[in-house]
C-alpha positions in Angstrom: -5.9 -82.1 250.8 -6.0 -78.6 249.2 -2.3 -78.7 249.4 -1.7 -82.1 247.8 -4.0 -81.2 244.9 -2.3 -78.5 244.5 0.8 -80.1 244.6 -0.4 -83.0 242.3 -1.8 -80.4 239.6 1.9 -79.1 239.8 3.5 -82.4 239.1 1.1 -83.4 236.5 1.7 -80.4 234.4 4.9 -80.5 235.1 5.1 -84.3 233.6 2.9 -83.1 230.5 5.2 -80.1 229.6 8.4 -82.8 230.2 6.0 -85.2 227.6 6.1 -82.3 225.2 9.2 -80.6 225.3 10.9 -79.2 222.7 15.0 -78.8 222.5 16.6 -76.8 220.6 20.0 -77.2 221.5 20.9 -78.6 218.0 19.6 -75.6 216.1 21.8 -73.6 214.3 21.1 -70.3 212.4 20.7 -71.7 208.6 17.9 -69.3 207.1 14.9 -71.3 208.8 13.2 -70.2 212.0 12.0 -72.3 214.5 9.7 -71.0 217.7 8.0 -73.2 220.4 4.7 -72.1 221.9 3.7 -74.7 224.7 3.2 -77.9 222.1 3.1 -76.2 219.2 6.8 -75.6 217.1 6.3 -73.5 214.4 9.1 -73.7 211.6 9.6 -71.6 208.5 12.4 -72.5 206.0 13.1 -70.5 202.7 11.2 -72.6 200.1 13.2 -71.0 197.1 11.8 -68.2 194.3 11.5 -65.8 197.1 8.9 -68.2 198.7 8.9 -69.2 202.2 7.6 -72.4 203.9 5.7 -73.0 207.0 4.9 -76.0 209.0 3.2 -75.7 212.1 3.5 -78.9 213.6 1.3 -79.7 217.1 3.1 -82.4 219.8 -0.1 -82.7 221.7 -1.3 -86.4 221.6 -5.2 -85.6 220.9 -4.4 -83.3 218.0 -3.1 -83.7 214.4 0.7 -83.8 214.1 0.6 -81.1 210.8 -1.7 -78.3 212.4 -0.9 -76.4 208.9 1.3 -76.3 205.7 1.4 -73.4 204.4 3.4 -71.4 201.6 4.4 -67.4 201.9 5.6 -64.8 200.2 6.9 -61.6 202.9 5.0 -63.0 205.7 1.7 -63.9 204.0 0.6 -67.2 204.2 -1.2 -69.9 202.0 -2.1 -72.6 203.5 -2.0 -75.8 201.2 -3.0 -78.7 203.8 -4.1 -78.8 207.5 -4.9 -81.1 210.3 -2.7 -84.0 208.6 -1.2 -87.1 210.5 1.9 -89.0 209.1 0.7 -92.7 209.2 3.3 -95.5 208.7 2.5 -99.9 208.0 5.3 -101.7 208.7 5.4 -105.7 207.4 7.8 -107.6 209.6 9.1 -111.1 208.1 11.9 -113.0 208.1 15.1 -113.2 206.3 17.1 -116.8 205.3 20.6 -116.0 205.8 22.3 -119.1 204.6 25.8 -118.3 203.6 25.2 -120.4 200.1 22.4 -117.9 199.3 24.1 -114.9 200.1 23.5 -114.0 203.4 22.0 -110.4 203.6 23.0 -110.0 199.8 20.8 -112.8 199.1 17.8 -112.3 196.4 16.5 -116.0 195.8 14.4 -115.3 199.0 10.4 -115.6 199.0 9.7 -113.9 202.1 5.7 -113.5 201.6 6.0 -117.1 201.8 6.7 -117.5 205.3 4.6 -116.2 208.3 4.4 -112.5 208.9 2.8 -109.4 210.3 1.0 -106.2 209.4 1.1 -103.7 211.6 0.2 -99.8 212.2 3.2 -98.0 213.6 1.6 -96.1 217.0 2.8 -92.9 217.3 3.0 -91.3 221.0 4.1 -88.1 220.8 7.0 -86.6 223.7 9.8 -85.0 223.2 11.2 -83.0 219.9 14.8 -81.9 219.1 15.1 -79.3 216.2 18.3 -79.6 214.5 20.5 -78.2 211.5 22.5 -80.4 208.9 24.2 -77.7 207.1 20.8 -76.4 204.8 18.7 -79.0 206.2 16.7 -78.8 209.2 15.3 -81.9 211.0 12.6 -82.3 213.9 12.7 -85.4 215.6 9.8 -86.6 217.4 9.6 -89.6 219.7 8.5 -92.0 220.0 7.0 -94.9 217.4 6.6 -98.6 217.9 5.3 -101.1 215.8 5.8 -105.1 216.2 9.4 -105.7 217.0 10.6 -102.2 216.0 11.0 -99.0 217.9 12.3 -95.1 217.0 11.4 -91.9 216.1 10.1 -89.5 213.5 11.8 -87.3 211.1 10.7 -84.5 209.5 13.7 -82.9 207.1 13.0 -79.6 205.8 15.2 -78.5 202.8 16.5 -74.7 202.2 15.7 -73.6 198.6 13.0 -76.1 197.7 9.0 -76.2 198.9 9.9 -80.0 200.3 10.1 -82.1 203.1 10.6 -85.6 203.9 8.8 -87.8 206.6 10.2 -91.1 208.2 10.2 -93.2 210.9 13.2 -94.0 211.7 13.0 -97.8 213.2 15.3 -100.4 214.5 15.1 -103.9 216.0 17.0 -106.2 218.4 16.3 -109.3 216.0 18.6 -111.1 213.5 17.3 -111.9 210.1 14.6 -110.2 209.7 12.8 -108.6 206.6 10.6 -105.5 206.1 8.4 -103.4 203.8 6.7 -100.2 204.7 3.8 -98.7 203.3 3.4 -94.6 204.4 1.2 -91.4 203.5 -0.8 -88.6 204.9 -4.4 -89.0 206.6 -6.9 -86.5 208.0 -10.1 -87.0 210.1 -11.5 -83.7 208.7 -12.0 -82.6 204.9 -8.7 -81.5 203.6 -8.7 -82.1 200.0 -11.0 -81.2 197.4 -9.8 -84.0 194.9 -6.9 -86.3 194.3 -4.8 -86.2 191.3 -2.0 -88.6 189.6 -0.7 -89.5 186.1 -2.0 -92.6 184.9 0.6 -94.9 183.0 -0.5 -93.7 179.7 0.8 -90.1 181.2 -2.6 -88.6 181.5 -3.3 -86.7 184.8 -6.0 -88.0 186.5 -8.2 -86.2 188.9 -11.0 -87.5 190.9 -13.5 -85.3 193.6 -12.7 -87.5 197.2 -15.5 -87.9 200.3 -14.3 -88.8 203.4 -16.6 -92.2 203.2 -14.9 -93.2 199.8 -12.8 -96.6 200.9 -9.2 -96.9 199.9 -8.1 -98.4 196.5 -4.7 -98.5 195.0 -3.4 -96.5 192.1 -1.0 -97.6 189.2 0.4 -94.2 188.7 2.8 -92.8 186.7 6.1 -91.1 188.4 5.1 -92.6 191.6 3.2 -89.5 193.1 -0.2 -89.0 194.6 -1.3 -85.5 194.6 -4.1 -83.9 196.9 -5.2 -80.8 196.0 -7.7 -78.1 197.1 -8.5 -74.6 196.9 -5.5 -73.4 198.7 -2.7 -75.4 196.6 -1.7 -79.1 196.5 0.5 -81.2 197.9 2.4 -84.1 196.0 3.4 -87.4 198.1 6.1 -89.8 196.4 9.1 -92.1 197.6 12.9 -92.0 196.6 12.8 -93.0 193.3 15.2 -95.8 193.5 15.6 -97.1 196.9 12.1 -97.6 197.9 11.7 -100.2 195.1 13.2 -103.6 196.9 14.7 -105.8 193.8 12.7 -108.0 191.5 13.3 -109.4 188.6 10.2 -107.5 186.6 9.3 -103.7 186.8 5.8 -104.4 186.9 3.3 -101.6 188.0 2.4 -102.8 191.5 0.1 -99.9 192.1 2.5 -98.3 194.2 0.2 -95.4 196.1 -2.8 -95.3 197.2 -5.6 -93.1 198.4 -9.2 -93.4 200.6 -10.0 -93.9 204.2 -9.4 -97.3 206.6 -6.1 -97.9 204.2 -5.8 -101.8 205.3 -8.2 -101.4 207.9 -5.2 -100.3 210.2 -5.4 -96.7 209.2 -8.4 -94.6 210.3 -9.3 -91.8 208.2 -8.8 -90.4 205.1 -5.1 -90.7 203.3 -3.0 -90.9 200.3 0.4 -92.4 200.5 3.0 -94.8 198.8 2.6 -98.6 199.0 4.7 -101.9 198.3 2.9 -105.0 197.2 4.0 -107.3 199.4 4.0 -110.6 197.1 6.0 -108.6 194.3 6.0 -110.3 191.0 5.4 -113.8 192.5 8.7 -114.8 191.5 11.7 -114.1 194.2 10.7 -111.6 196.6 13.2 -110.4 199.1 11.7 -107.2 200.5 14.0 -105.2 202.1 16.9 -106.0 204.9 16.9 -104.7 208.3 19.9 -106.1 210.2 19.3 -106.2 214.0 20.1 -102.3 215.5 20.2 -100.9 212.1 18.3 -97.5 211.4 15.6 -98.3 208.9 14.5 -95.2 207.1 10.5 -95.8 206.1 10.3 -92.5 204.3 8.8 -90.4 201.8 8.9 -87.2 200.4 6.3 -84.3 200.1 5.8 -80.9 197.8 4.1 -78.2 198.3 2.3 -75.9 196.1 -0.2 -72.8 195.5 -1.0 -73.9 192.4 -2.9 -77.1 191.1 -1.8 -81.1 190.3 -0.8 -80.3 187.1 1.9 -77.7 188.4 2.9 -79.6 191.2 3.9 -82.8 189.2 5.8 -81.2 186.7 7.9 -79.8 189.6 8.5 -83.4 190.9 9.2 -84.7 187.6 11.9 -82.6 187.5 13.5 -84.5 190.2 13.9 -87.6 187.8 14.5 -85.4 184.3 11.1 -86.6 183.7 12.0 -90.3 184.3 14.7 -90.3 181.8 18.5 -89.8 181.6 19.6 -86.6 180.8 22.0 -85.5 178.1 25.6 -84.8 178.7 27.8 -83.2 176.2 30.7 -85.6 175.5 28.7 -88.9 176.9 26.5 -91.1 175.9 24.0 -93.2 177.7 24.1 -96.8 178.1 22.0 -99.5 180.3 23.0 -103.3 179.9 21.6 -106.8 180.9 17.8 -106.6 179.4 15.8 -110.0 179.2 13.2 -108.9 176.9 13.3 -112.2 174.9 12.0 -110.2 171.8 13.9 -112.8 169.4 12.4 -116.3 170.8 9.0 -114.6 172.1 8.2 -112.4 168.8 10.5 -113.0 166.3 10.6 -116.6 166.0 7.2 -117.2 167.4 5.5 -116.8 164.5 3.6 -113.8 165.4 3.8 -110.5 163.6 6.7 -108.6 164.1 6.0 -105.1 164.8 7.8 -102.4 163.0 8.5 -100.2 165.7 8.3 -102.6 169.3 6.9 -101.1 172.3 10.2 -101.6 174.0 12.6 -100.1 171.6 10.2 -96.5 172.0 10.3 -97.2 176.1 14.1 -97.4 176.4 14.5 -94.3 173.8 12.4 -92.3 175.4 14.2 -93.1 178.7 17.1 -91.0 177.3 19.2 -94.5 176.7 21.7 -94.0 173.4 23.0 -97.8 173.9 21.0 -100.8 175.2 22.5 -103.8 175.3 20.4 -106.7 175.4 20.5 -110.6 177.4 18.9 -112.4 175.1 18.2 -116.3 175.4 18.2 -116.6 179.1 16.0 -119.4 178.9 14.2 -119.8 176.0 17.3 -120.1 173.6 19.3 -123.0 172.4 23.2 -122.0 173.3 24.8 -125.3 173.3 22.8 -126.0 169.5 21.9 -128.0 167.7 23.9 -125.7 165.3 21.2 -125.1 162.9 18.6 -123.6 166.0 21.3 -121.5 167.8 22.8 -119.8 164.4 18.6 -119.1 163.5 18.6 -117.4 167.3 21.8 -115.5 166.2 20.9 -114.4 162.9 17.8 -113.0 164.0 19.1 -111.2 166.9 21.7 -109.8 164.7 19.1 -108.8 162.0 16.6 -107.7 164.4 19.3 -105.2 166.3 20.2 -103.6 163.1 16.7 -102.8 161.9 16.3 -101.4 165.3 19.2 -99.5 165.4 19.8 -95.9 163.8 22.1 -93.1 164.1 21.0 -92.0 167.8 20.3 -95.2 169.2 22.3 -98.5 168.9 20.3 -102.0 169.9 22.9 -104.3 170.6 23.2 -108.1 171.0 24.4 -109.8 174.3 24.2 -112.6 176.2 24.3 -113.9 179.4 26.6 -116.7 179.1 26.7 -118.8 182.3 29.0 -121.5 180.9 32.4 -122.2 181.1 33.1 -119.9 183.8 31.4 -120.3 186.8 28.4 -118.5 188.0 26.5 -116.0 185.8 28.1 -113.8 183.2 27.9 -111.5 180.0 29.2 -111.8 177.2 29.7 -108.6 174.9 31.5 -108.3 171.4 31.8 -105.1 169.2 30.3 -107.0 165.9 28.1 -110.1 165.1 29.8 -113.3 165.8 28.1 -116.4 165.6 29.2 -119.2 168.4 27.7 -122.1 169.5 28.2 -122.9 173.5 29.5 -127.0 172.7 32.1 -128.5 170.7 31.5 -132.1 169.7 35.2 -134.4 169.4 36.6 -133.9 166.2 34.6 -130.6 165.7 37.1 -127.5 164.9 37.2 -124.6 167.1 36.4 -122.2 164.5 34.5 -123.1 160.8 33.7 -121.4 158.1 29.9 -121.4 157.1 28.8 -120.7 153.5 26.1 -118.5 154.3 27.3 -116.8 157.8 31.1 -116.5 158.1 33.3 -117.7 160.9 31.1 -119.7 163.5 32.8 -120.5 166.4 32.2 -123.7 168.7 33.2 -123.5 172.4 33.6 -126.4 174.3 36.0 -125.3 177.3 37.1 -122.4 179.7 40.2 -121.9 177.7 38.4 -121.8 174.4 36.1 -118.8 175.7 38.8 -116.7 176.6 40.2 -117.3 172.9 37.4 -116.5 171.4 36.9 -113.2 173.5 40.5 -112.4 172.5 40.1 -113.5 168.9 37.1 -110.9 168.4 37.7 -108.0 171.0 35.3 -109.3 173.0 34.2 -108.4 176.9 32.9 -110.5 179.8 31.8 -109.5 183.3 30.2 -110.9 186.3 26.5 -110.5 186.2 24.7 -109.7 189.9 28.1 -110.6 191.4 27.7 -112.0 194.9 24.3 -112.9 194.6 21.6 -114.6 192.7 23.2 -117.3 190.6 26.5 -115.5 191.2 26.8 -116.1 194.6 30.6 -116.5 195.7 31.6 -115.1 192.1 33.7 -113.6 191.1 35.8 -114.6 194.4 36.0 -118.5 193.4 37.9 -117.5 190.4 39.4 -114.5 190.9 43.0 -116.5 190.3 42.1 -118.1 187.2 43.9 -117.1 184.1 40.9 -115.5 182.3 39.5 -113.4 185.2 42.7 -111.7 185.0 42.7 -111.4 181.3 41.8 -107.8 179.9 38.9 -109.6 178.1 37.3 -109.8 182.0 36.3 -106.2 182.3 34.9 -106.8 186.3 31.3 -107.2 187.6 28.0 -105.0 187.1 26.2 -103.1 189.8 22.5 -102.9 190.4 20.5 -102.3 193.8 20.8 -105.7 195.3 20.3 -106.3 198.1 17.8 -103.2 199.5 18.5 -102.1 203.0 16.7 -98.8 204.1 19.5 -98.0 206.8 22.0 -97.3 204.2 22.5 -93.9 202.9 23.6 -95.6 199.2 22.9 -98.4 197.1 24.1 -102.0 196.3 27.3 -101.5 198.6 27.6 -105.3 197.8 29.4 -104.3 194.2 30.9 -101.4 195.3 32.9 -103.2 198.0 33.5 -105.8 195.3 35.3 -103.3 193.1 37.4 -102.5 196.1 38.3 -105.6 196.5 39.1 -106.0 193.0 41.2 -103.0 193.1 43.1 -104.8 195.9 43.7 -107.8 194.3 45.9 -106.0 192.3 43.6 -106.1 189.6 42.5 -103.1 186.9 38.6 -104.0 186.6 35.8 -101.4 186.2 32.2 -102.0 187.4 29.3 -101.3 185.0 25.4 -100.7 186.0 23.0 -103.5 184.5 19.2 -103.3 184.8 18.9 -107.2 184.8 14.9 -107.2 184.3 12.8 -108.7 181.9 9.6 -107.3 180.6 9.8 -103.9 178.8 6.3 -101.8 178.9 5.5 -98.4 178.9 3.0 -99.7 181.6 6.0 -100.8 183.7 7.6 -98.9 186.7 10.7 -98.8 184.6 12.5 -96.0 185.9 12.9 -97.3 189.8 14.7 -100.0 188.4 16.9 -98.8 186.0 20.5 -97.1 186.0 23.1 -95.9 183.6 26.6 -96.0 182.7 27.8 -92.9 180.9 30.6 -93.6 178.3 32.7 -90.8 177.0 31.9 -91.1 173.8 31.1 -88.2 171.0 28.7 -89.9 169.1 26.9 -93.2 169.0 28.5 -95.5 166.6 27.2 -96.8 163.2 26.0 -100.7 163.5 27.0 -101.6 160.1 30.6 -100.5 161.1 30.3 -102.2 164.4 30.5 -100.7 168.0 34.3 -101.3 169.2 34.2 -97.5 170.6 31.4 -99.1 173.1 33.8 -101.9 174.4 37.2 -99.4 174.2 35.3 -96.8 176.5 34.0 -100.0 178.9 37.5 -101.4 178.8 39.5 -98.3 179.6 36.9 -97.3 182.3 36.0 -94.0 180.7 32.8 -94.1 182.0 30.8 -93.4 185.3 27.7 -94.9 187.3 24.7 -92.8 187.9 21.0 -93.8 188.9 20.4 -90.5 187.1 19.9 -87.9 189.5 23.5 -87.4 190.3 25.7 -86.9 187.0 29.6 -86.1 186.9 30.1 -83.9 183.7 34.0 -83.9 184.4 36.6 -86.0 187.3 39.9 -85.7 187.2 42.9 -86.3 190.4 45.8 -84.3 189.5 44.8 -84.1 186.0 44.3 -87.6 185.5 40.9 -89.1 184.8 39.0 -92.3 185.3 40.9 -95.6 184.0 44.0 -93.6 183.8 47.4 -93.9 185.9 48.9 -91.2 188.0 52.0 -91.0 189.8 52.4 -89.6 193.3 55.3 -88.4 194.9 54.4 -87.4 197.9 50.9 -88.7 198.2 49.3 -85.2 198.0 46.5 -85.3 195.1 43.4 -82.4 194.3 40.1 -84.4 193.6 38.5 -82.2 191.2 35.0 -83.1 190.4 32.2 -81.2 188.6 28.2 -82.6 189.7 25.3 -81.5 188.8 22.2 -82.8 191.1 18.3 -82.7 191.7 18.0 -83.6 195.0 20.2 -81.6 197.2 23.6 -83.6 197.3 24.1 -85.8 201.0 28.0 -86.5 201.0 30.6 -87.3 198.8 33.2 -90.2 199.4 37.1 -90.0 198.5 37.6 -94.1 198.8 41.1 -95.6 198.1 43.2 -98.5 198.9 47.1 -100.0 199.6 46.3 -103.3 198.1 45.4 -104.8 201.8 42.7 -101.9 203.1 40.3 -99.3 201.9 39.9 -96.1 203.1 37.2 -93.9 202.9 37.3 -89.8 203.4 33.8 -88.8 204.2 32.8 -85.4 202.8 29.4 -83.9 203.8 27.2 -81.8 200.8 24.1 -81.3 203.0 25.0 -77.3 202.7 24.0 -77.9 198.7 20.2 -76.9 197.7 18.3 -79.1 194.8 18.9 -78.4 191.2 22.6 -77.5 191.5 25.5 -77.4 189.6 29.3 -77.2 191.1 33.1 -77.7 190.5 34.9 -78.8 194.0 38.0 -79.1 194.8 39.3 -81.5 197.3 42.3 -82.2 199.0 43.3 -85.6 199.9 46.5 -87.5 201.0 46.8 -90.8 198.4 50.4 -91.8 200.3 50.9 -95.3 199.8 47.5 -95.8 197.9 47.2 -98.1 194.8 43.7 -97.0 193.4 41.2 -94.4 194.6 37.7 -93.5 193.7 35.0 -91.4 194.3 31.4 -91.7 194.7 28.1 -88.9 195.1 25.2 -89.6 196.8 22.0 -87.4 197.3 19.4 -87.4 200.1 16.9 -89.8 198.2 19.9 -92.4 198.0 20.6 -91.5 194.5 23.7 -91.7 193.1 26.7 -92.2 190.8 30.4 -93.0 191.1 33.6 -93.1 189.2 35.9 -95.3 188.2 39.6 -95.9 189.6 42.3 -94.0 189.2 45.4 -96.3 189.6 48.1 -94.9 191.2 51.9 -95.3 191.3 55.0 -94.0 193.3 
């Protein structure tokens, strides 16, 4: 019997050890050290500025995962936090995948109107694998489970920064699934003395805490909540763009939380990020979760030995204080805003403010040029003439009044007539036009007060107007929303092949947390249009309505960096803006990754390169905030699309470098380049056209 008990003890000990084994086979020297002692893993990494970060992880199921998080200098560590566990809540709903609504590219979905579940993700700590990817060290711990999803926990540490990422990487076998997640760090002991955040008025708020405080949702700026104690502070924040599923509004829906017993599912006191399942209560599509895809439910943490003010300033650097950085030789332009200032304020009888809030918001976001999309609902595009001309005249007068030598506010409309689907019209000067023409009414007439007035009644007349006034058109939210099926359905039409039709617009629709990029929908269209043999371009768009300082604007914004030396004056027209767009002399960015220069064998975006042997050198200058993840050189031969993936996981945060990559472009007709970082922020060039 005694021998049997000894054997049982040995077996149980071996089983327990097997359940908590730590595998180092994929770990390579990169400046990080990792040492295991029993179930405890101690990892140190270079945290920048001569500092070293230290994380002590405990795989014992009865103990918190993060035994200690500290920052050190020459081996002496100052503990920032201790006894923390990651916590995740997963909402699982159903996706409508009708081809007529766009399938997985759907936006017009209302997931929360159908039954869905809300469950905590359970964490049964078992095995761990420590691996390296360039300057990154990843600790993968099994296993996680919630509802129909299973997976592992991944903690990624980044050399050169006191930042790490915590991700529940989970997948399901079920089709037609839509998800949301909330996440954070939770403790059953006294970890924080106070919690801090920036309110929407850009003022730091700090509250002393008690473990008995019930959880509340916080309306914050910069998407960040901070735990603070005598040792320092820990900032917790999401990926600035990827975390926000597409909506028509940028309302601040209280995207962070603090307190105990969050949603009645997370015992203990926590701080974290959250999503509102009801969104803006219009179309609420959530995130896609196709079967077997690895969805990364993740958040970032930044450690500091200083107070909340300092660590928040460090977080804000990753998004340039939620603004678009000035770049010599470029001007920033954002497009597609349905603010409806003319209908809702100017023509409503309300007092017209000297300095409207929406203009101040856009200026502070670092935008030099803004193209509106007014009259998307309240306007009268088809007349009667007196109403339509009055609306346009008010639009022209107000945009001129609100422009200055450094900021250009431009009229624009989502026309949605004649061509099919939704599309935007853009002219280089004020143009009076009505989107209808009565029988025997001339296409062009001269008004004694307003001058030329156009009446457009057909597709051909629309094209004629764009040609005469040197305007541009492009497909709004291509292949989704009311443009589902477009521009594919009119790709053979004369107006689409015309130089007046620039191409399509890019926004992060749909959202899928398994992808390392945003909006493959339009990036794929960009390649398709080039393989159709058409020299088209893709511009970014915001496509949102309300614009206020209170809103979470930055998460839903993107920008075009146009190659312009100065902002054109309103009174002289803005033809240079349209010329830059028409010629492809711009790149698109979410703001964190920039492309100051880009050539292939000396030719820039929008230009044509003659290649003899197909050999080329891609020269690209990049600057970034979050560490970069990869670059893709994308090319096509008129039929197929080719992708050359270049890992950039050796990069550290806040860098700038010029890269030279050889590329074999034999038999290719076009080429472009994308660059993405570890938070799924990115930038992409327009096409370089290739000839033999």
